[in-house]
VEXDOVO-316186 format. One record per residue (C-alpha): residue number from 1; residue in one letter; x negated, y negated, z negated. Coordinates in Angstrom, 3 decimals, always signed. Layout:
BEGIN
<node seq="NUM" type="A" X="X" Y="Y" Z="Z"/>
...
***
This chain:
BEGIN
<node seq="1" type="X" X="-81.861" Y="-93.579" Z="-106.641"/>
<node seq="2" type="X" X="-82.503" Y="-97.244" Z="-105.921"/>
<node seq="3" type="X" X="-81.281" Y="-99.212" Z="-103.009"/>
<node seq="4" type="X" X="-83.409" Y="-99.596" Z="-99.939"/>
<node seq="5" type="X" X="-83.440" Y="-103.036" Z="-98.327"/>
<node seq="6" type="X" X="-84.914" Y="-101.897" Z="-95.034"/>
<node seq="7" type="X" X="-88.261" Y="-103.624" Z="-95.553"/>
<node seq="8" type="X" X="-91.156" Y="-102.389" Z="-97.670"/>
<node seq="9" type="X" X="-92.915" Y="-104.928" Z="-99.817"/>
<node seq="10" type="X" X="-96.638" Y="-105.539" Z="-99.074"/>
<node seq="11" type="X" X="-99.053" Y="-107.606" Z="-97.014"/>
<node seq="12" type="X" X="-98.696" Y="-108.057" Z="-93.328"/>
<node seq="13" type="X" X="-101.590" Y="-107.544" Z="-90.964"/>
<node seq="14" type="X" X="-101.783" Y="-111.299" Z="-90.326"/>
<node seq="15" type="X" X="-102.049" Y="-112.055" Z="-94.056"/>
<node seq="16" type="X" X="-104.848" Y="-109.505" Z="-94.439"/>
<node seq="17" type="X" X="-106.719" Y="-110.967" Z="-91.451"/>
<node seq="18" type="X" X="-106.463" Y="-114.492" Z="-92.847"/>
<node seq="19" type="X" X="-107.788" Y="-113.368" Z="-96.245"/>
<node seq="20" type="X" X="-110.630" Y="-111.476" Z="-94.518"/>
<node seq="21" type="X" X="-111.610" Y="-114.551" Z="-92.500"/>
<node seq="22" type="X" X="-111.603" Y="-116.768" Z="-95.607"/>
<node seq="23" type="X" X="-113.745" Y="-114.271" Z="-97.521"/>
<node seq="24" type="X" X="-116.153" Y="-114.108" Z="-94.557"/>
<node seq="25" type="X" X="-116.481" Y="-117.897" Z="-94.416"/>
<node seq="26" type="X" X="-117.104" Y="-118.106" Z="-98.167"/>
<node seq="27" type="X" X="-119.724" Y="-115.334" Z="-97.997"/>
<node seq="28" type="X" X="-121.515" Y="-117.164" Z="-95.177"/>
<node seq="29" type="X" X="-121.540" Y="-120.408" Z="-97.173"/>
<node seq="30" type="X" X="-122.922" Y="-118.658" Z="-100.248"/>
<node seq="31" type="X" X="-125.647" Y="-116.914" Z="-98.194"/>
<node seq="32" type="X" X="-126.676" Y="-120.162" Z="-96.481"/>
<node seq="33" type="X" X="-126.808" Y="-122.032" Z="-99.780"/>
<node seq="34" type="X" X="-128.815" Y="-119.261" Z="-101.412"/>
<node seq="35" type="X" X="-131.370" Y="-119.126" Z="-98.602"/>
<node seq="36" type="X" X="-131.707" Y="-122.929" Z="-98.710"/>
<node seq="37" type="X" X="-132.312" Y="-122.839" Z="-102.455"/>
<node seq="38" type="X" X="-134.921" Y="-120.086" Z="-102.049"/>
<node seq="39" type="X" X="-136.711" Y="-122.098" Z="-99.333"/>
<node seq="40" type="X" X="-136.790" Y="-125.149" Z="-101.631"/>
<node seq="41" type="X" X="-138.225" Y="-122.980" Z="-104.418"/>
<node seq="42" type="X" X="-140.961" Y="-121.664" Z="-102.107"/>
<node seq="43" type="X" X="-141.769" Y="-125.214" Z="-100.932"/>
<node seq="44" type="X" X="-141.993" Y="-126.397" Z="-104.535"/>
<node seq="45" type="X" X="-144.374" Y="-123.511" Z="-105.256"/>
<node seq="46" type="X" X="-146.527" Y="-124.520" Z="-102.270"/>
<node seq="47" type="X" X="-146.705" Y="-128.061" Z="-103.621"/>
<node seq="48" type="X" X="-147.680" Y="-126.842" Z="-107.091"/>
<node seq="49" type="X" X="-150.333" Y="-124.494" Z="-105.690"/>
<node seq="50" type="X" X="-151.947" Y="-127.232" Z="-103.583"/>
<node seq="51" type="X" X="-151.959" Y="-129.605" Z="-106.560"/>
<node seq="52" type="X" X="-153.634" Y="-126.955" Z="-108.742"/>
<node seq="53" type="X" X="-156.297" Y="-126.301" Z="-106.114"/>
<node seq="54" type="X" X="-156.870" Y="-130.035" Z="-105.696"/>
<node seq="55" type="X" X="-157.290" Y="-130.440" Z="-109.443"/>
<node seq="56" type="X" X="-159.920" Y="-127.680" Z="-109.538"/>
<node seq="57" type="X" X="-161.739" Y="-129.143" Z="-106.533"/>
<node seq="58" type="X" X="-161.948" Y="-132.537" Z="-108.217"/>
<node seq="59" type="X" X="-163.281" Y="-130.972" Z="-111.435"/>
<node seq="60" type="X" X="-165.901" Y="-129.141" Z="-109.355"/>
<node seq="61" type="X" X="-166.838" Y="-132.393" Z="-107.609"/>
<node seq="62" type="X" X="-167.238" Y="-134.205" Z="-110.942"/>
<node seq="63" type="X" X="-169.755" Y="-131.566" Z="-112.025"/>
<node seq="64" type="X" X="-171.664" Y="-131.055" Z="-108.748"/>
<node seq="65" type="X" X="-171.167" Y="-134.282" Z="-106.715"/>
<node seq="66" type="X" X="-169.981" Y="-132.219" Z="-103.741"/>
<node seq="67" type="X" X="-167.025" Y="-130.090" Z="-102.729"/>
<node seq="68" type="X" X="-167.282" Y="-126.388" Z="-101.948"/>
<node seq="69" type="X" X="-167.455" Y="-125.122" Z="-98.401"/>
<node seq="70" type="X" X="-164.676" Y="-123.018" Z="-96.904"/>
<node seq="71" type="X" X="-166.833" Y="-119.898" Z="-97.346"/>
<node seq="72" type="X" X="-167.411" Y="-120.645" Z="-101.033"/>
<node seq="73" type="X" X="-163.761" Y="-121.372" Z="-101.719"/>
<node seq="74" type="X" X="-162.785" Y="-118.085" Z="-100.057"/>
<node seq="75" type="X" X="-165.266" Y="-116.091" Z="-102.152"/>
<node seq="76" type="X" X="-163.378" Y="-114.663" Z="-105.164"/>
<node seq="77" type="X" X="-166.596" Y="-114.252" Z="-107.187"/>
<node seq="78" type="X" X="-167.578" Y="-117.858" Z="-106.470"/>
<node seq="79" type="X" X="-164.101" Y="-119.067" Z="-107.527"/>
<node seq="80" type="X" X="-164.285" Y="-117.052" Z="-110.744"/>
<node seq="81" type="X" X="-167.666" Y="-118.580" Z="-111.582"/>
<node seq="82" type="X" X="-166.927" Y="-122.174" Z="-110.531"/>
<node seq="83" type="X" X="-163.151" Y="-122.568" Z="-110.829"/>
<node seq="84" type="X" X="-162.289" Y="-120.077" Z="-113.520"/>
<node seq="85" type="X" X="-158.893" Y="-121.587" Z="-114.311"/>
<node seq="86" type="X" X="-157.733" Y="-121.326" Z="-110.689"/>
<node seq="87" type="X" X="-155.518" Y="-118.272" Z="-110.455"/>
<node seq="88" type="X" X="-155.723" Y="-116.102" Z="-107.341"/>
<node seq="89" type="X" X="-151.973" Y="-116.426" Z="-106.773"/>
<node seq="90" type="X" X="-152.465" Y="-120.206" Z="-106.433"/>
<node seq="91" type="X" X="-154.303" Y="-119.653" Z="-103.169"/>
<node seq="92" type="X" X="-151.598" Y="-117.552" Z="-101.548"/>
<node seq="93" type="X" X="-148.560" Y="-119.053" Z="-99.873"/>
<node seq="94" type="X" X="-145.272" Y="-117.673" Z="-101.320"/>
<node seq="95" type="X" X="-144.539" Y="-116.119" Z="-97.898"/>
<node seq="96" type="X" X="-148.079" Y="-114.769" Z="-97.459"/>
<node seq="97" type="X" X="-148.471" Y="-111.226" Z="-96.177"/>
<node seq="98" type="X" X="-151.605" Y="-109.136" Z="-95.732"/>
<node seq="99" type="X" X="-151.353" Y="-109.430" Z="-91.946"/>
<node seq="100" type="X" X="-150.686" Y="-113.187" Z="-91.861"/>
<node seq="101" type="X" X="-154.137" Y="-114.162" Z="-90.591"/>
<node seq="102" type="X" X="-155.444" Y="-115.517" Z="-93.873"/>
<node seq="103" type="X" X="-156.465" Y="-112.327" Z="-95.589"/>
<node seq="104" type="X" X="-159.695" Y="-110.662" Z="-96.636"/>
<node seq="105" type="X" X="-159.684" Y="-107.301" Z="-98.402"/>
<node seq="106" type="X" X="-155.903" Y="-107.596" Z="-98.858"/>
<node seq="107" type="X" X="-156.328" Y="-110.914" Z="-100.681"/>
<node seq="108" type="X" X="-155.175" Y="-114.338" Z="-99.525"/>
<node seq="109" type="X" X="-157.815" Y="-116.743" Z="-98.226"/>
<node seq="110" type="X" X="-157.831" Y="-120.319" Z="-97.006"/>
<node seq="111" type="X" X="-157.917" Y="-120.979" Z="-93.276"/>
<node seq="112" type="X" X="-159.744" Y="-123.810" Z="-91.560"/>
<node seq="113" type="X" X="-156.646" Y="-125.333" Z="-89.929"/>
<node seq="114" type="X" X="-152.990" Y="-125.547" Z="-91.001"/>
<node seq="115" type="X" X="-151.093" Y="-122.320" Z="-90.331"/>
<node seq="116" type="X" X="-147.721" Y="-120.858" Z="-91.255"/>
<node seq="117" type="X" X="-147.750" Y="-118.808" Z="-94.493"/>
<node seq="118" type="X" X="-151.384" Y="-119.778" Z="-95.201"/>
<node seq="119" type="X" X="-153.034" Y="-122.621" Z="-97.073"/>
<node seq="120" type="X" X="-155.737" Y="-124.493" Z="-95.210"/>
<node seq="121" type="X" X="-158.896" Y="-126.106" Z="-96.546"/>
<node seq="122" type="X" X="-160.852" Y="-128.351" Z="-94.240"/>
<node seq="123" type="X" X="-164.079" Y="-129.544" Z="-95.836"/>
<node seq="124" type="X" X="-166.298" Y="-132.038" Z="-94.023"/>
<node seq="125" type="X" X="-169.613" Y="-133.761" Z="-94.524"/>
<node seq="126" type="X" X="-169.943" Y="-137.520" Z="-95.003"/>
<node seq="127" type="X" X="-170.169" Y="-137.969" Z="-91.216"/>
<node seq="128" type="X" X="-167.049" Y="-135.850" Z="-90.594"/>
<node seq="129" type="X" X="-168.793" Y="-132.650" Z="-89.442"/>
<node seq="130" type="X" X="-167.281" Y="-129.326" Z="-90.454"/>
<node seq="131" type="X" X="-168.560" Y="-127.934" Z="-93.724"/>
<node seq="132" type="X" X="-168.227" Y="-124.172" Z="-93.373"/>
<node seq="133" type="X" X="-171.060" Y="-122.784" Z="-95.519"/>
<node seq="134" type="X" X="-172.865" Y="-123.534" Z="-98.769"/>
<node seq="135" type="X" X="-175.998" Y="-124.875" Z="-97.033"/>
<node seq="136" type="X" X="-174.201" Y="-128.129" Z="-96.263"/>
<node seq="137" type="X" X="-172.982" Y="-130.645" Z="-98.858"/>
<node seq="138" type="X" X="-169.271" Y="-131.232" Z="-98.417"/>
<node seq="139" type="X" X="-168.202" Y="-134.826" Z="-99.046"/>
<node seq="140" type="X" X="-164.447" Y="-134.611" Z="-98.502"/>
<node seq="141" type="X" X="-161.620" Y="-132.198" Z="-97.824"/>
<node seq="142" type="X" X="-158.019" Y="-131.860" Z="-96.778"/>
<node seq="143" type="X" X="-155.700" Y="-129.210" Z="-98.251"/>
<node seq="144" type="X" X="-152.550" Y="-128.364" Z="-96.316"/>
<node seq="145" type="X" X="-149.484" Y="-126.207" Z="-96.913"/>
<node seq="146" type="X" X="-146.830" Y="-125.711" Z="-94.247"/>
<node seq="147" type="X" X="-143.328" Y="-126.134" Z="-95.639"/>
<node seq="148" type="X" X="-140.349" Y="-124.196" Z="-94.400"/>
<node seq="149" type="X" X="-138.598" Y="-126.593" Z="-92.087"/>
<node seq="150" type="X" X="-141.811" Y="-127.646" Z="-90.345"/>
<node seq="151" type="X" X="-143.146" Y="-130.387" Z="-92.608"/>
<node seq="152" type="X" X="-146.681" Y="-130.253" Z="-93.962"/>
<node seq="153" type="X" X="-147.803" Y="-131.013" Z="-97.522"/>
<node seq="154" type="X" X="-151.272" Y="-132.552" Z="-97.448"/>
<node seq="155" type="X" X="-153.666" Y="-133.508" Z="-100.223"/>
<node seq="156" type="X" X="-157.052" Y="-135.067" Z="-99.562"/>
<node seq="157" type="X" X="-160.162" Y="-135.499" Z="-101.649"/>
<node seq="158" type="X" X="-160.068" Y="-138.323" Z="-104.142"/>
<node seq="159" type="X" X="-163.702" Y="-139.202" Z="-103.417"/>
***
């Protein structure tokens, strides 16, 4: 048999605690970085969506000399007929949920004022009055997306 020195070889409780704390700190840093990257990705998607909607609105204006009302823009059949290259997922915020306040028939819709997890479309007449239905010619608009972190991304009519 071998000799016994009186002390077993292995890690002490203190060494194990220190390693556990270091692993915990590293895991927290990785999680925070990952969530920050995901938020930036969602904000970039919001920006892209608003730019795509703006592009389609300007094409519509070039053809009809007016912008659509909020009701028209929220009508899926109207969008298909008048903005056929605008995909339905371009009108839903990346964090949109069916109960977020901007939903109709389980589909994302625009709201009339900026709101979290929703895109807003505020169309107005030449004198600045609200343009809510198709009976009124809309002369300008403002599109807004709310970024994570509180900032807003705003695009206005080019007219």
